[in-house]
N, C-alpha and C positions, 0 to 999 in steps of 0.2 A: 431570448435570455435564459440561460440555465443557472440554477443555484447549486453550488458545490459546497458541501459541508466538510469541515475538518474536525475530526474528533478532538475536542479541546480539553483533554484530561492531563496530558503530559507530553513533552517532546517538542518537535519543531513545528508548532502550530502557526506562529507568526510568519515563519519563512514560507510555508505553503500558501498562506493567505496573501502574502506580498506577491508571490508568483502568479496566483490566480487573478490578482488585480490588474496585471499587465496584459491579460488576454481579453479581447473584445467579446462582448455579449456574455460575460461570465460574472456571476455574483458569488463571491466567496464568503462563507459565514462559519462561525464557530458552532459546534454541536456538542451540547452537554446533556440534553434532556430528551425525553421521548417526543415532546411537542416539537422541538427543533428538528428531530429526525424525520418527522412527518412532512416537513416543509422543504426538503432537499431533493434534488434529482440524481445526486451522486455523492459518495462519501470517500474522503481520504483518511486512512489510518496512518498517522505520522510515525516517524521514528521516535524512540524513547526507550523505556524499559518495559518490555512485554509483560513481565511478571507483575509489575506495579500497575500497569494499565488494566490487566486482566482482573487483579484483585479489586481495583476501584470500580470497574464495570460490574463485578459480582456484588460488591457491597451495596451499590445503588440500584441493584436489580435491573441493570441495563443489558447484561450480556445476552440473555435469551431474546429480548425484543430486537436487538441489533442483529443477532444471528438469523432471526426469522426474516427480517427485511432483506438480508443478503440472499437467503434462500429463495425469496420471492422475486429476486432479480434486480435489486437495487445495485447499480454500478458501484463498485468499490475498488479502491487502489490502496494497497498496503505497502508502505516504504519501511524497510528494515524491520522494526518491531511489528509493523503491520503485516509483514510477510509471515511472521511467527504466529500472530493472532489468527490468521485465516487458515493456517495449515491443519489438516486432519491428524497429522502425527508430528511430534517434536522428539528428536533423538535424545534418549536418556531422560525423558520426562514423561510422567504419566498424565499430568494436567495438560489439557488442550483448551482452546477458547471458543472461537466461532465454529470450528470443525467444518469448514466450508469448502476448502480447496483440496483436491486430490494430490497433495504434496507431503513429502517427509522433509522437514526443515531442521537444520543443525544450527542451534543458537551460538552466538559469539564464535562462529566457525573460523574467523580470521584472527582470533586472539584478543588481546586487551586493547584498550584505548591507544596504547603506544604502537600497536600494529595497524593502525588506521592508514589508509593510503588513497591515492588518486591515480586515475588512469583515463584513457579515452577509448571509445569503441565506435565502430561504424555499424549503424543499424538502418539500412535503407528504408525499411518499412516504417520507421519512427521519424527519421530526419535525413535531410540531404547532405548534411555535414557531420563530421565526427562529434560524438556527444561526450562531454566530460562526466566522469563518474567519481563520486566521493564515497568511500567505504569507512564507516566508523563502527568498530566492534560488530561487524556485519555478520548476518547469517548467510547461508546459501541453501539451495534446495538440493538435498541428497538424492532424492528420486521422485518420480512422478508416476501417476496412473491415469487411466481414462483419457479424456480429451484435452489434457493440459498441453498448451503450446509453449515450447521454449522460445523465448525472444532473444536471450543473450547468455553467453557463457564467457567466463574469464578463467583461463587455465583449466578447462574442462569442468569447472563448477558452474551450476546453473544459478544465475544472478538476476534474471528477469523472466517472467512467464505470465501467461494468462489462461483463463478457463472461463468460458461464458462471460458473465458480467464482472468477473474478477481479474484484476491486474496486480502483480506484485513485483517489487524491485528490492534487491538487497542493499542498494545504494540510495543516496540522498540527492535527487535532482534539485530539491528546494534549496540546497546549499551551494548551488552554482547559479550563474546567470542564464543558463540554457533552459528554455521553456518547452523543449521538444516533448518530454514525457507528460507535462501538464496539458499541453495542447492535444496530445494523443489521447489522454484520458477524457478530456472534454469532448473530443469527437466521438469517443466510445459512448459517452452519456447521451449525446445528441442522436446517435443511431439506435439507442436502446428503446425497447418497447415497454420499459418499466413505467408503471403508473402507480405512484405512492398512495 
């Protein structure tokens, strides 16, 4: 049994927890405190408003401890806002958050809420069947450095990638019935050497 935490400050927390409940041998829990952070094997940073999440983490003095855990190897998956929180650089913005992943991310890259869209993609390393993707005011990765692996591109824009213990998606798998990415992340946790 692995315990997967979902950062429960803002965003699609309930949807991620509902998806995790459907996977065998996985316990999904909310994470809001340092004590709860110590009790998980992996962490999901859900979609939401990255600026608001960053400010709240700062206010409660959680930003540095979370960043330290990620640097120590805690498996982490950032969806949408989570992709922004993990990036070392954000286009047009001096403020960064966890500064963990060697990516340059563009916020709201696909426009406003009205520009949200859905599509499907084939990713054989993630799933045997096409995966539905939901983009809501989504970011994308403008460029990568180091050993970042690109997992998916839509129209030449990087929308999913991983580096070491980190996985990021510009889209929201938790808003579909497809569990492929949740299962992929849980396998990543199970294979991890991280000991909290």
